[in-house]
Structure formats: C-alpha cells, structure tokens
NUDO-483958 format. One record per residue (C-alpha): residue number from 1; x negated, y negated, z. Coordinates in nm, 3 decimals, always signed. Last residue first. Layout:
! residues N
NUM,X,Y,Z
...
END
This chain:
! residues 671
671,+0.898,-4.075,-2.479
670,+0.779,-4.356,-2.708
669,+1.010,-4.278,-2.999
668,+1.315,-4.262,-2.773
667,+1.581,-3.991,-2.796
666,+1.920,-4.154,-2.861
665,+1.819,-4.510,-2.950
664,+1.480,-4.423,-3.104
663,+1.646,-4.156,-3.316
662,+1.903,-4.407,-3.439
661,+1.635,-4.669,-3.509
660,+1.423,-4.423,-3.706
659,+1.728,-4.328,-3.914
658,+1.816,-4.692,-3.974
657,+1.462,-4.766,-4.093
656,+1.466,-4.465,-4.329
655,+1.765,-4.605,-4.515
654,+1.595,-4.945,-4.550
653,+1.288,-4.767,-4.698
652,+1.476,-4.583,-4.979
651,+1.596,-4.819,-5.253
650,+1.402,-5.131,-5.153
649,+1.053,-5.007,-5.065
648,+1.102,-4.707,-5.294
647,+1.148,-4.919,-5.605
646,+1.446,-4.817,-5.818
645,+1.719,-4.597,-5.670
644,+1.771,-4.384,-5.981
643,+1.754,-4.081,-5.752
642,+1.738,-4.193,-5.389
641,+1.501,-3.972,-5.190
640,+1.429,-4.026,-4.820
639,+1.176,-3.848,-4.596
638,+1.149,-3.913,-4.223
637,+0.896,-3.794,-3.966
636,+0.958,-3.838,-3.593
635,+0.738,-3.816,-3.283
634,+0.389,-3.931,-3.384
633,+0.167,-4.033,-3.090
632,-0.045,-4.337,-3.177
631,+0.118,-4.394,-3.518
630,+0.470,-4.411,-3.377
629,+0.618,-4.312,-3.607
628,+0.631,-4.120,-3.934
627,+0.688,-4.205,-4.297
626,+0.792,-4.086,-4.642
625,+0.996,-4.285,-4.893
624,+1.111,-4.228,-5.251
623,+1.313,-4.448,-5.488
622,+1.363,-4.308,-5.839
621,+1.299,-4.513,-6.152
620,+1.466,-4.431,-6.485
619,+1.295,-4.369,-6.819
618,+1.516,-4.318,-7.125
617,+1.492,-4.042,-7.385
616,+1.777,-3.834,-7.251
615,+1.675,-3.892,-6.890
614,+1.301,-3.904,-6.832
613,+1.239,-3.937,-6.461
612,+1.000,-4.179,-6.295
611,+0.873,-4.198,-5.941
610,+0.871,-4.515,-5.736
609,+0.707,-4.432,-5.407
608,+0.686,-4.560,-5.053
607,+0.423,-4.455,-4.804
606,+0.450,-4.475,-4.426
605,+0.283,-4.492,-4.088
604,+0.493,-4.720,-3.867
603,+0.356,-4.871,-3.548
602,+0.659,-4.918,-3.324
601,+0.896,-5.202,-3.237
600,+1.022,-5.255,-3.594
599,+1.051,-5.633,-3.620
598,+1.079,-5.617,-4.001
597,+1.105,-5.259,-4.119
596,+1.349,-5.304,-4.407
595,+1.087,-5.390,-4.666
594,+0.740,-5.250,-4.592
593,+0.445,-5.353,-4.379
592,+0.126,-5.146,-4.390
591,-0.007,-4.857,-4.185
590,-0.042,-4.598,-4.464
589,-0.404,-4.682,-4.541
588,-0.489,-4.665,-4.171
587,-0.334,-4.317,-4.156
586,-0.536,-4.197,-4.454
585,-0.863,-4.326,-4.314
584,-0.799,-4.174,-3.971
583,-0.722,-3.835,-4.124
582,-1.042,-3.839,-4.328
581,-1.260,-3.943,-4.033
580,-1.101,-3.667,-3.822
579,-1.268,-3.415,-4.055
578,-1.031,-3.170,-4.228
577,-0.893,-2.836,-4.107
576,-0.570,-2.698,-4.256
575,-0.318,-2.520,-4.033
574,-0.052,-2.279,-4.154
573,+0.307,-2.182,-4.073
572,+0.305,-2.324,-3.719
571,+0.622,-2.222,-3.534
570,+0.814,-2.424,-3.278
569,+1.043,-2.210,-3.058
568,+1.391,-2.070,-3.114
567,+1.585,-1.939,-2.814
566,+1.788,-1.622,-2.857
565,+2.085,-1.457,-2.684
564,+2.142,-1.708,-2.402
563,+2.466,-1.643,-2.213
562,+2.748,-1.889,-2.280
561,+3.031,-1.639,-2.246
560,+3.091,-1.628,-2.623
559,+2.727,-1.536,-2.676
558,+2.451,-1.793,-2.717
557,+2.212,-1.867,-3.004
556,+1.951,-2.141,-2.969
555,+1.783,-2.439,-3.136
554,+1.895,-2.375,-3.492
553,+1.763,-2.584,-3.783
552,+1.389,-2.551,-3.727
551,+1.163,-2.660,-4.013
550,+0.849,-2.443,-3.992
549,+0.550,-2.654,-3.904
548,+0.247,-2.731,-4.121
547,-0.047,-2.833,-3.902
546,-0.295,-3.038,-4.104
545,-0.321,-3.364,-3.916
544,+0.011,-3.334,-3.734
543,+0.135,-3.659,-3.894
542,+0.019,-3.543,-4.238
541,+0.188,-3.207,-4.183
540,+0.501,-3.386,-4.061
539,+0.507,-3.581,-4.389
538,+0.469,-3.266,-4.603
537,+0.757,-3.106,-4.410
536,+0.973,-3.412,-4.480
535,+0.878,-3.408,-4.849
534,+0.961,-3.038,-4.868
533,+1.300,-3.113,-4.712
532,+1.356,-3.384,-4.975
531,+1.291,-3.135,-5.253
530,+1.001,-3.139,-5.499
529,+0.933,-3.235,-5.859
528,+0.599,-3.176,-6.035
527,+0.430,-3.450,-6.241
526,+0.442,-3.824,-6.181
525,+0.299,-3.843,-5.832
524,-0.006,-4.067,-5.857
523,-0.267,-3.792,-5.893
522,-0.022,-3.574,-6.089
521,-0.038,-3.814,-6.385
520,-0.416,-3.785,-6.400
519,-0.399,-3.409,-6.345
518,-0.167,-3.366,-6.642
517,-0.379,-3.581,-6.872
516,-0.693,-3.380,-6.803
515,-0.507,-3.051,-6.837
514,-0.394,-3.168,-7.180
513,-0.039,-3.286,-7.239
512,+0.213,-3.062,-7.417
511,+0.428,-3.020,-7.109
510,+0.621,-2.712,-6.996
509,+0.309,-2.554,-6.847
508,+0.285,-2.814,-6.574
507,+0.650,-2.783,-6.476
506,+0.621,-2.701,-6.110
505,+0.987,-2.759,-6.016
504,+1.015,-2.718,-5.643
503,+1.037,-2.425,-5.405
502,+1.418,-2.438,-5.418
501,+1.620,-2.315,-5.119
500,+1.914,-2.096,-5.223
499,+1.983,-1.975,-4.869
498,+1.831,-2.169,-4.577
497,+1.551,-1.978,-4.406
496,+1.365,-2.297,-4.313
495,+1.034,-2.144,-4.421
494,+0.945,-2.445,-4.637
493,+0.929,-2.230,-4.950
492,+0.634,-2.333,-5.161
491,+0.564,-2.604,-5.420
490,+0.481,-2.878,-5.172
489,+0.445,-2.754,-4.814
488,+0.113,-2.920,-4.726
487,-0.101,-2.615,-4.801
486,+0.104,-2.572,-5.119
485,-0.006,-2.907,-5.256
484,-0.372,-2.827,-5.190
483,-0.343,-2.502,-5.388
482,-0.170,-2.695,-5.666
481,-0.472,-2.917,-5.717
480,-0.713,-2.623,-5.739
479,-0.490,-2.442,-5.989
478,-0.446,-2.758,-6.194
477,-0.822,-2.813,-6.208
476,-0.916,-2.457,-6.304
475,-0.970,-2.549,-6.671
474,-1.227,-2.816,-6.581
473,-1.315,-2.782,-6.208
472,-1.570,-3.061,-6.143
471,-1.500,-3.287,-6.441
470,-1.128,-3.244,-6.379
469,-1.167,-3.346,-6.014
468,-1.365,-3.649,-6.129
467,-1.090,-3.745,-6.371
466,-0.820,-3.706,-6.105
465,-1.008,-3.876,-5.821
464,-1.174,-4.202,-5.923
463,-0.999,-4.263,-6.254
462,-0.647,-4.146,-6.179
461,-0.608,-4.221,-5.810
460,-0.796,-4.552,-5.839
459,-0.590,-4.653,-6.143
458,-0.258,-4.576,-5.979
457,-0.334,-4.811,-5.692
456,-0.080,-4.802,-5.412
455,-0.209,-5.120,-5.243
454,-0.235,-4.947,-4.903
453,-0.345,-4.613,-5.050
452,-0.613,-4.781,-5.264
451,-0.703,-4.987,-4.958
450,-0.816,-4.671,-4.778
449,-0.994,-4.524,-5.080
448,-1.185,-4.849,-5.128
447,-1.095,-5.159,-5.329
446,-1.267,-5.427,-5.535
445,-1.005,-5.601,-5.753
444,-0.635,-5.527,-5.696
443,-0.517,-5.591,-6.052
442,-0.135,-5.567,-6.089
441,-0.024,-5.404,-6.415
440,+0.342,-5.457,-6.309
439,+0.302,-5.125,-6.124
438,-0.051,-5.008,-6.193
437,-0.144,-4.897,-6.541
436,-0.278,-4.583,-6.710
435,-0.389,-4.597,-7.072
434,-0.453,-4.305,-7.305
433,-0.771,-4.362,-7.502
432,-0.706,-4.087,-7.761
431,-1.024,-3.903,-7.673
430,-0.952,-3.921,-7.306
429,-0.929,-4.214,-7.063
428,-0.813,-4.571,-7.037
427,-0.783,-4.795,-6.730
426,-0.536,-5.044,-6.589
425,-0.480,-5.305,-6.319
424,-0.844,-5.420,-6.312
423,-0.924,-5.214,-6.003
422,-1.295,-5.233,-5.925
421,-1.387,-4.930,-5.718
420,-1.582,-4.917,-5.396
419,-1.719,-4.614,-5.215
418,-1.692,-4.643,-4.838
417,-1.470,-4.341,-4.768
416,-1.651,-4.124,-5.021
415,-1.529,-3.979,-5.347
414,-1.586,-3.651,-5.535
413,-1.666,-3.453,-5.220
412,-1.377,-3.213,-5.267
411,-1.254,-3.300,-4.917
410,-1.260,-3.674,-4.989
409,-1.083,-3.643,-5.324
408,-0.823,-3.403,-5.183
407,-0.753,-3.640,-4.891
406,-0.718,-3.928,-5.140
405,-0.460,-3.733,-5.340
404,-0.282,-3.638,-5.017
403,-0.241,-4.003,-4.922
402,-0.137,-4.073,-5.283
401,+0.152,-3.823,-5.297
400,+0.409,-4.079,-5.174
399,+0.318,-4.283,-5.483
398,+0.570,-4.097,-5.699
397,+0.685,-3.766,-5.559
396,+0.868,-3.644,-5.870
395,+1.247,-3.600,-5.846
394,+1.476,-3.310,-5.756
393,+1.814,-3.454,-5.649
392,+1.920,-3.486,-6.013
391,+1.851,-3.774,-6.249
390,+2.144,-3.951,-6.419
389,+2.279,-3.950,-6.776
388,+2.350,-3.579,-6.747
387,+2.624,-3.660,-6.497
386,+2.833,-3.783,-6.791
385,+3.094,-4.047,-6.710
384,+3.467,-4.006,-6.772
383,+3.556,-3.946,-6.411
382,+3.315,-4.122,-6.178
381,+2.972,-3.966,-6.121
380,+2.845,-3.698,-5.884
379,+2.473,-3.669,-5.946
378,+2.334,-3.324,-6.000
377,+2.206,-3.108,-5.718
376,+1.873,-2.928,-5.730
375,+1.778,-2.755,-5.409
374,+1.682,-2.818,-5.047
373,+1.795,-3.178,-4.981
372,+2.066,-3.146,-5.247
371,+2.274,-2.908,-5.035
370,+2.557,-2.807,-5.269
369,+2.912,-2.923,-5.187
368,+2.909,-3.251,-5.378
367,+2.845,-3.195,-5.748
366,+3.137,-2.953,-5.804
365,+3.363,-3.141,-5.562
364,+3.626,-3.268,-5.809
363,+3.600,-2.962,-6.033
362,+3.678,-2.732,-5.741
361,+3.984,-2.941,-5.656
360,+4.099,-2.937,-6.019
359,+4.061,-2.561,-6.049
358,+4.271,-2.520,-5.736
357,+4.091,-2.427,-5.419
356,+4.173,-2.143,-5.180
355,+4.348,-2.126,-4.843
354,+4.051,-2.269,-4.658
353,+3.795,-2.430,-4.889
352,+3.923,-2.785,-4.836
351,+3.801,-2.784,-4.477
350,+3.456,-2.865,-4.620
349,+3.556,-3.233,-4.672
348,+3.301,-3.401,-4.900
347,+2.981,-3.609,-4.897
346,+2.812,-3.828,-5.155
345,+2.546,-3.841,-5.026
344,+2.353,-3.564,-4.854
343,+2.196,-3.593,-4.510
342,+1.976,-3.357,-4.309
341,+1.923,-3.498,-3.960
340,+1.758,-3.375,-3.639
339,+1.539,-3.111,-3.805
338,+1.326,-2.960,-3.529
337,+0.966,-2.908,-3.647
336,+0.846,-2.930,-3.286
335,+0.571,-3.195,-3.271
334,+0.668,-3.401,-3.575
333,+1.044,-3.398,-3.529
332,+1.213,-3.387,-3.866
331,+1.445,-3.639,-4.033
330,+1.572,-3.545,-4.379
329,+1.736,-3.783,-4.627
328,+1.917,-3.758,-4.960
327,+2.086,-4.012,-5.186
326,+2.339,-4.036,-5.466
325,+2.498,-4.289,-5.703
324,+2.208,-4.516,-5.799
323,+2.295,-4.753,-6.083
322,+2.208,-5.073,-5.894
321,+1.870,-4.932,-5.793
320,+1.648,-5.169,-5.990
319,+1.705,-5.452,-5.747
318,+1.533,-5.748,-5.907
317,+1.286,-5.951,-5.699
316,+1.423,-6.307,-5.683
315,+1.736,-6.178,-5.514
314,+2.067,-6.246,-5.688
313,+2.121,-5.879,-5.777
312,+2.113,-5.785,-5.408
311,+2.362,-6.052,-5.309
310,+2.594,-5.960,-5.597
309,+2.622,-5.609,-5.454
308,+2.527,-5.284,-5.628
307,+2.214,-5.239,-5.419
306,+2.424,-5.305,-5.109
305,+2.662,-5.018,-5.183
304,+2.372,-4.777,-5.226
303,+2.224,-4.907,-4.901
302,+2.551,-4.856,-4.714
301,+2.604,-4.503,-4.839
300,+2.251,-4.394,-4.754
299,+2.263,-4.554,-4.409
298,+2.603,-4.400,-4.338
297,+2.474,-4.045,-4.391
296,+2.162,-4.111,-4.185
295,+2.369,-4.270,-3.907
294,+2.596,-3.965,-3.907
293,+2.300,-3.732,-3.865
292,+2.138,-3.941,-3.591
291,+2.462,-3.938,-3.392
290,+2.545,-3.571,-3.451
289,+2.199,-3.448,-3.359
288,+2.092,-3.151,-3.572
287,+1.876,-2.899,-3.384
286,+2.170,-2.661,-3.396
285,+2.343,-2.469,-3.118
284,+2.495,-2.153,-3.263
283,+2.772,-1.952,-3.097
282,+2.799,-1.572,-3.115
281,+3.096,-1.395,-3.268
280,+3.387,-1.261,-3.063
279,+3.402,-0.887,-3.006
278,+3.726,-0.730,-3.137
277,+3.980,-0.579,-2.896
276,+4.064,-0.211,-2.919
275,+4.442,-0.212,-2.954
274,+4.706,+0.056,-2.903
273,+5.051,+0.030,-3.066
272,+5.340,+0.207,-2.894
271,+5.532,+0.472,-3.079
270,+5.709,+0.590,-3.393
269,+5.558,+0.384,-3.674
268,+5.675,+0.536,-4.001
267,+5.407,+0.719,-4.194
266,+5.657,+0.967,-4.344
265,+5.494,+1.248,-4.148
264,+5.535,+1.046,-3.829
263,+5.328,+0.754,-3.710
262,+5.133,+0.645,-3.399
261,+4.975,+0.304,-3.480
260,+4.615,+0.204,-3.399
259,+4.473,-0.152,-3.402
258,+4.093,-0.166,-3.414
257,+3.851,-0.448,-3.330
256,+3.574,-0.565,-3.557
255,+3.245,-0.713,-3.440
254,+3.110,-1.072,-3.426
253,+3.096,-1.302,-3.728
252,+2.862,-1.577,-3.617
251,+2.558,-1.353,-3.564
250,+2.602,-1.159,-3.888
249,+2.677,-1.469,-4.099
248,+2.378,-1.665,-3.969
247,+2.234,-1.781,-4.303
246,+2.580,-1.773,-4.463
245,+2.753,-2.016,-4.224
244,+2.424,-2.204,-4.182
243,+2.426,-2.300,-4.551
242,+2.635,-2.118,-4.808
241,+2.901,-1.850,-4.855
240,+2.990,-1.748,-4.501
239,+3.280,-1.503,-4.474
238,+3.660,-1.539,-4.446
237,+3.848,-1.214,-4.388
236,+4.123,-1.121,-4.632
235,+3.951,-0.803,-4.752
234,+3.840,-0.704,-4.401
233,+3.466,-0.673,-4.350
232,+3.312,-0.336,-4.270
231,+3.035,-0.390,-4.523
230,+2.891,-0.222,-4.829
229,+2.713,-0.463,-5.061
228,+2.774,-0.476,-5.438
227,+2.848,-0.848,-5.443
226,+2.825,-1.002,-5.095
225,+2.565,-1.270,-5.175
224,+2.801,-1.386,-5.453
223,+2.694,-1.444,-5.813
222,+2.844,-1.116,-5.934
221,+3.179,-1.207,-5.776
220,+3.380,-0.895,-5.695
219,+3.285,-0.892,-5.326
218,+3.342,-1.267,-5.306
217,+3.715,-1.291,-5.358
216,+3.791,-0.996,-5.129
215,+3.564,-1.156,-4.868
214,+3.770,-1.474,-4.849
213,+3.563,-1.797,-4.859
212,+3.366,-1.987,-4.596
211,+3.158,-2.306,-4.598
210,+2.811,-2.453,-4.556
209,+2.670,-2.614,-4.240
208,+2.389,-2.789,-4.429
207,+2.622,-2.927,-4.697
206,+2.870,-3.056,-4.438
205,+2.607,-3.228,-4.224
204,+2.876,-3.382,-4.002
203,+3.189,-3.479,-4.191
202,+3.283,-3.847,-4.204
201,+3.658,-3.911,-4.191
200,+3.629,-4.113,-3.869
199,+3.401,-3.846,-3.719
198,+3.489,-3.512,-3.874
197,+3.493,-3.161,-3.735
196,+3.500,-2.857,-3.962
195,+3.772,-2.605,-3.884
194,+3.765,-2.232,-3.950
193,+4.091,-2.044,-3.897
192,+4.136,-1.756,-3.653
191,+4.425,-1.510,-3.672
190,+4.696,-1.397,-3.431
189,+4.938,-1.145,-3.570
188,+5.291,-1.154,-3.711
187,+5.430,-0.850,-3.892
186,+5.598,-0.773,-4.223
185,+5.625,-0.415,-4.351
184,+6.003,-0.390,-4.318
183,+6.187,-0.724,-4.327
182,+6.540,-0.659,-4.196
181,+6.419,-0.473,-3.887
180,+6.173,-0.753,-3.806
179,+6.441,-1.022,-3.816
178,+6.401,-1.182,-3.471
177,+6.021,-1.189,-3.477
176,+6.032,-1.332,-3.829
175,+6.269,-1.613,-3.731
174,+6.099,-1.703,-3.403
173,+5.757,-1.728,-3.570
172,+5.898,-1.946,-3.848
171,+6.064,-2.177,-3.595
170,+5.747,-2.202,-3.389
169,+5.529,-2.299,-3.684
168,+5.325,-2.048,-3.882
167,+4.966,-2.150,-3.949
166,+4.882,-1.877,-4.196
165,+5.104,-1.728,-4.467
164,+5.108,-1.398,-4.656
163,+4.785,-1.240,-4.533
162,+4.769,-0.876,-4.638
161,+4.758,-0.582,-4.394
160,+4.510,-0.306,-4.484
159,+4.646,+0.048,-4.514
158,+4.699,+0.071,-4.891
157,+4.437,-0.162,-5.032
156,+4.542,-0.275,-5.381
155,+4.287,-0.435,-5.610
154,+4.394,-0.720,-5.839
153,+4.412,-0.638,-6.208
152,+4.788,-0.678,-6.227
151,+5.048,-0.436,-6.360
150,+5.366,-0.587,-6.501
149,+5.675,-0.548,-6.285
148,+5.815,-0.883,-6.392
147,+5.753,-1.032,-6.049
146,+5.389,-0.919,-6.063
145,+5.218,-0.584,-6.015
144,+4.957,-0.412,-5.797
143,+5.119,-0.443,-5.456
142,+4.893,-0.724,-5.339
141,+5.147,-0.886,-5.102
140,+4.957,-1.209,-5.176
139,+5.050,-1.187,-5.543
138,+5.406,-1.102,-5.447
137,+5.415,-1.420,-5.238
136,+5.261,-1.645,-5.505
135,+5.524,-1.546,-5.760
134,+5.801,-1.570,-5.502
133,+5.694,-1.929,-5.441
132,+5.536,-2.043,-5.116
131,+5.657,-2.375,-4.979
130,+5.365,-2.619,-4.946
129,+5.192,-2.618,-4.613
128,+5.237,-2.794,-4.279
127,+5.596,-2.900,-4.348
126,+5.693,-3.244,-4.210
125,+5.914,-3.241,-3.903
124,+6.192,-3.501,-3.909
123,+6.459,-3.267,-3.775
122,+6.615,-3.234,-4.119
121,+6.267,-3.166,-4.254
120,+6.233,-2.866,-4.019
119,+6.562,-2.718,-4.143
118,+6.459,-2.774,-4.505
117,+6.128,-2.603,-4.429
116,+6.306,-2.304,-4.276
115,+6.540,-2.285,-4.576
114,+6.254,-2.284,-4.826
113,+6.054,-2.031,-4.625
112,+6.350,-1.791,-4.616
111,+6.425,-1.833,-4.988
110,+6.068,-1.751,-5.084
109,+6.080,-1.450,-4.852
108,+6.390,-1.320,-5.027
107,+6.230,-1.359,-5.368
106,+5.922,-1.166,-5.258
105,+6.131,-0.897,-5.085
104,+6.340,-0.842,-5.400
103,+6.021,-0.794,-5.602
102,+5.890,-0.544,-5.349
101,+6.218,-0.346,-5.350
100,+6.248,-0.353,-5.729
99,+5.904,-0.188,-5.756
98,+5.995,+0.117,-5.548
97,+5.907,+0.189,-5.185
96,+5.764,+0.528,-5.090
95,+5.506,+0.400,-4.848
94,+5.558,+0.050,-4.699
93,+5.270,-0.184,-4.784
92,+5.159,-0.395,-4.485
91,+5.240,-0.765,-4.495
90,+5.093,-1.029,-4.265
89,+5.241,-1.353,-4.127
88,+4.981,-1.555,-3.938
87,+4.986,-1.722,-3.598
86,+4.689,-1.951,-3.543
85,+4.375,-1.951,-3.333
84,+4.104,-2.208,-3.388
83,+3.749,-2.138,-3.501
82,+3.474,-2.399,-3.482
81,+3.238,-2.598,-3.701
80,+3.075,-2.919,-3.578
79,+3.147,-2.898,-3.206
78,+2.928,-3.133,-2.995
77,+2.700,-2.928,-2.769
76,+2.411,-3.175,-2.755
75,+2.199,-3.025,-3.033
74,+2.505,-2.992,-3.258
73,+2.750,-2.707,-3.222
72,+2.852,-2.416,-3.447
71,+3.126,-2.185,-3.322
70,+3.152,-1.806,-3.334
69,+3.404,-1.633,-3.561
68,+3.699,-1.459,-3.400
67,+3.681,-1.089,-3.482
66,+3.872,-0.926,-3.769
65,+4.106,-0.650,-3.658
64,+4.064,-0.322,-3.842
63,+4.356,-0.096,-3.918
62,+4.472,+0.236,-3.778
61,+4.728,+0.506,-3.861
60,+4.819,+0.796,-3.640
59,+4.980,+1.139,-3.648
58,+4.947,+1.194,-4.021
57,+4.603,+1.341,-4.025
56,+4.604,+1.470,-3.670
55,+4.921,+1.669,-3.741
54,+4.767,+1.804,-4.063
53,+4.457,+1.910,-3.874
52,+4.672,+2.083,-3.612
51,+4.869,+2.251,-3.890
50,+4.556,+2.391,-4.053
49,+4.407,+2.497,-3.721
48,+4.722,+2.684,-3.621
47,+4.785,+2.844,-3.961
46,+4.670,+3.200,-3.879
45,+4.678,+3.236,-3.500
44,+4.958,+3.007,-3.387
43,+5.169,+2.973,-3.699
42,+5.120,+3.338,-3.790
41,+5.207,+3.447,-3.437
40,+5.513,+3.226,-3.439
39,+5.611,+3.377,-3.773
38,+5.569,+3.731,-3.638
37,+5.772,+3.644,-3.329
36,+6.050,+3.494,-3.541
35,+6.055,+3.792,-3.776
34,+6.073,+4.029,-3.480
33,+6.345,+3.822,-3.318
32,+6.545,+3.836,-3.641
31,+6.490,+4.210,-3.679
30,+6.592,+4.276,-3.318
29,+6.903,+4.066,-3.356
28,+6.991,+4.256,-3.672
27,+6.940,+4.582,-3.487
26,+7.149,+4.464,-3.194
25,+7.426,+4.357,-3.426
24,+7.410,+4.681,-3.627
23,+7.428,+4.880,-3.303
22,+7.726,+4.679,-3.191
21,+7.893,+4.728,-3.526
20,+7.837,+5.104,-3.504
19,+7.961,+5.120,-3.145
18,+8.269,+4.927,-3.245
17,+8.331,+5.162,-3.538
16,+8.294,+5.471,-3.312
15,+8.529,+5.323,-3.055
14,+8.789,+5.248,-3.320
13,+8.767,+5.602,-3.458
12,+8.811,+5.756,-3.112
11,+9.116,+5.540,-3.058
10,+9.264,+5.648,-3.390
9,+9.214,+6.015,-3.311
8,+9.380,+5.977,-2.972
7,+9.679,+5.816,-3.135
6,+9.708,+6.093,-3.396
5,+9.700,+6.367,-3.127
4,+9.977,+6.195,-2.934
3,+10.225,+6.221,-3.223
2,+10.491,+5.960,-3.171
1,+10.863,+6.068,-3.195
END
C-alpha cells in the first residue's frame, strides 16, 4: 500500500529542485549577458579607437604604379625614343612563407618557362628572351637569399612587386592567368619599355638622347645622379642616366598611379582592386633633324673609311688620317642656336641597356655610349689595341683659333688691319731662341692680318700678336687671353644644360713653358683643348658678330594630349662689341677654297685646323674644321673634330660639306 504523504513530499522536492535549477539558469544567463554587455561597452568606448586604427592598418594594402614615360621626337615629329606597352610578370612577397617555399617556386617557374618555350619552338616561334634559370628567378624575386638559402646583400622591399619577366607572349599570359591559384604572389600587369628607333641599323643621336637604367641599381651607385636622393620612384622603374633622358627626367617621367588591395588581418586580398591611374609623361620635340643627323653620322664614317682606302693613300698629298678611328660633329643654326645635328662616331645600340648588361657587353661599348661632343671620350679601338695610343675627343683648336687671335690683336691695338709682316716660314723668340714654323715651313712673304688668316700663318700669330700681347700684359697675358676665349664660348659651359658637359681642358699651369711660350703656342691653337659643341658655339658667335647663343636642344614640350607645355626661344648668353671693320676683315680672311667644297653653291666662311696631341711621346695630328654659310646671311654653323685625322682640310672638311648639303636640302641655306 502506497503512502500518499510520501508521494506529496517527493513532488514538492522535485518542484523545489526545478525552481532552483531554473533560478541558477536565469542567474547564469544574466551573468553572461552582463559580461557580454560590459565587453561590448569596453570595445566600443574604451578600445574603439584602437581597434578602428588596427582595422585601418590591415584593411588595405597599396602599391605605386609607374607612369608611362613620355616620348622623344625629332624636330619634325619623327620618334627617336618612345615607350611601348608590354605584359610583365611581377612577384609580390607572400607574408608568412618559409624559405623552402620560395626556392620551390623559383624552380617551378624555371620549369614552366622552359616548357612554354619548347612548346613555342615546336610551333616555329622563336623565344623572345633567354629562358630564366631558377637562380635568376629567385634573384629577381628579391626575397633576401639565394637557392641555397644563403642571405644576399640585395635589399628587400616588402610591398613592392618585383619584375620577373617582361614581354610575355600570349601563351605565357594565358598560362599565368589560368594558374593564379597555384602560383601565389605572381601577377601580370602592363608595363612600358623604352625603345630607341633606328634607321637601317643607324641609331639617331644615341649619345645625345642618353639611356635608362633601373632605379634600384642607381640609388646605391655613388656615381649616379640618384644616389642619396629621396624620390617616389619604384625600385624596378627605369630612369634617365645620361643625355636628354636624364636632363628632362622629371618632364618625361610623369606621375605615379596607385593600386589598392583590400586585405584581411593575414594580408590576404579579400576584395576588388581599385586603381588610381598614373599620369603619362610629357613628350619632347628636339631641335635635332633626323635627316641632317643621320647624314652627319654617315659622313664621319664614310670619310674615316676613305682615309684608310688605297685611293686616299695613292694621292700625291699624303692622307695623314689613316689611323683615325673616331669623329665628332655639331651643326648649329646661327640665328637661333638650334642644334640640328650632334654626331658621335662610332655609334652603338642604346636598346642594349634594357634588361641589364653583362660585363662583356658593357666592356664592348665602354668608349661608345658617352657623348664625345660635350666631354672627353676615348677612342674605341679593336680588341687587343690600347686606346691610350690614340687622342681623345678633346683636342686643341689648331688653326681654327686664328680668326679670334687676329680679333684679339686688333681689339688690343697691337696690330692694325693694314700692317704688313714678312713671313719667312719661321721665327725665333725668347732667350733660348725657340723656333716656330708654318706647316711645311711655307714662307708666305708680305702678308696682312687678313691674309694671315687665309694662309694660316703660325708666324704672324706668334710674332705679331702673341709676343706683342705679352709685351703689353706680361704676367697677366694668359688671363687676358683666356677672358677673350670665354667670351666666345671656349673654356666655359655652353649653357646647353646637358649633364656632364666639360668646360674644356685649360692646362696652362700643367706646362713648364714660360708665359711667353704658352701664349705663342696658344695664338695658333696648340694649347687648351675644347669640345666640339664649344667649337660650334664659337663659330656661331663669329657668324653673329659677337652674339653668343645658348645651344638649344629641345624645341618644345607637349603633354600626352599634344597640348603645348613649354616653347623654347633663342637666348643670347653674352654679346661682345667690336668695330664692323674687324668683323669684315676676319670674314674675308675665312672666305677661301677648301677641299671637299668644290662647286658649293654658297659663299663659305671657314677655317680648318691641324692641331697636335702628344700621345706617349709621339705627336699625332688632329683634323679640325669650323665654318658657316652663306657669308651674306649666315644660317648654319658646323664644327667637326676628327682625332688623329691629319690635316683639317682632308680629315674634317669633307664631313662638314655633307652636313651643309643635308641642311641645304631639307631647310635651305638661302631661305
């Protein structure tokens, strides 16, 4: 029999226990909600700013996009240097990856490129570039170590994509686009590559235009214009290193764009990429005319070849320029200062700089890529020969200085236009009776200042002008002489703005000769050495009767839409006043026939020179030419220097004739 009192007691106990558990549950729930609310309050009011900053910090990642470099055109809009678009494979370092992963990626990429090239070869398509090795790939990935895991000295930029390979073909593009998930960190982007135009394998003013090299190579080079400078350039970006490319680096470059990636806390891309487009660089229109420039380059090469020919050696008058291996020419408009040609020989292919040069390639062009018309450049000689056995691009003026020597004599009042001098072919001076001779010791008899220029008399310049100048100024003679040189652009910067321009080699103090001896040799151009551009500026100053013009290399700058940004105008650097009688005398003295100008349809005003250089104890003759035409209304001035070219009338004048003819054909000397 069941006791009802016991059952009731049990039920009451169960209800009490349930109520207790329910209360505990509600209390626990209350505590949990309280903790949650407190934490939310802390997150919102205490750590809100901190967390928001952290979210902003890891919420996006951006990288710069290099702009497309502006183009360089000749005076008529012909492209000389231009940027072309190409598809490039980049690599961006993946955070948290271990060394074995990077090494494995490098080997895998090597295998991919090898197979893609084999596939292309099977279809008869030649590979554009050599197959990259794993060693080269990991170097370009710039992860801070090599295939063996050994640390390298190359810098590592965490967020900047590295160039792995440019100029991808369609098959390579398709492969990497289709295997993005298997190759983390790799991406394909459009990139611009600099191209330098050639005309039948002849490059247009290569040394004037200059070249590009990667910024990350240059910023650590103590000899680079970018060393120690803060810029917003990308490490793999190509920047101007010489010539116009460096001179107008800021204008040509343009402005960076920005690519932004939304990322999570692990810096994995989690959303759509946004792009702020870069601003394309501005375009330059040079004063250089492609046709005149190429004719100048060809004229130098052809004359050097001719001087080595059997025909030249068989002439009654010996060609002393048979050993010449280089030449330089500048053509400058007299009235504007516009440089229409600036030629260096030998030439080279400036496209070789893209992608980096091997040591052998750099060695092969070491005496070719510098601009010898504005600075010293040594002669490029065949393998096995010593360039030190040849003169450099800086040579003395020779007889081309004689018009200025006469002008100095007239202006200093130490000679007159009608004064006569008996030229016996030689004269002696000084306590030790040093002797000065004319070429071949030719005696010209009774001559005046005008005929002294025409006959190129060394004795007149030395005895009638140099010695008298010394008697007038004594210890100040060199200073007085040099002041005249500078007024005509000799021994000073021409103002062209070209980087690395040389003001000349004024080596008076390097010689043991007396001041008297130095000024005698200077009077007929056997002292200081000057550049071809300085000679051209000197010639235009003679043609302009004392107005020294700035050499203009760029006519205008335009933006990528063709809008004019800047127009360059003629600029007079200084103007020297002399009586018209003096200018007329000098011009008449320079109006004489010269080899290579037979049947020239204009009145030529010119002076040739044969300067001498001492090379390891031997004396070699350099051919020099200056001239302008037409005499009645000068339009073009030309200067030519052929180191070791022998007599100027044979080694340099024929080159100048072809330059005048080219300008006459395309512009007209009488217009």
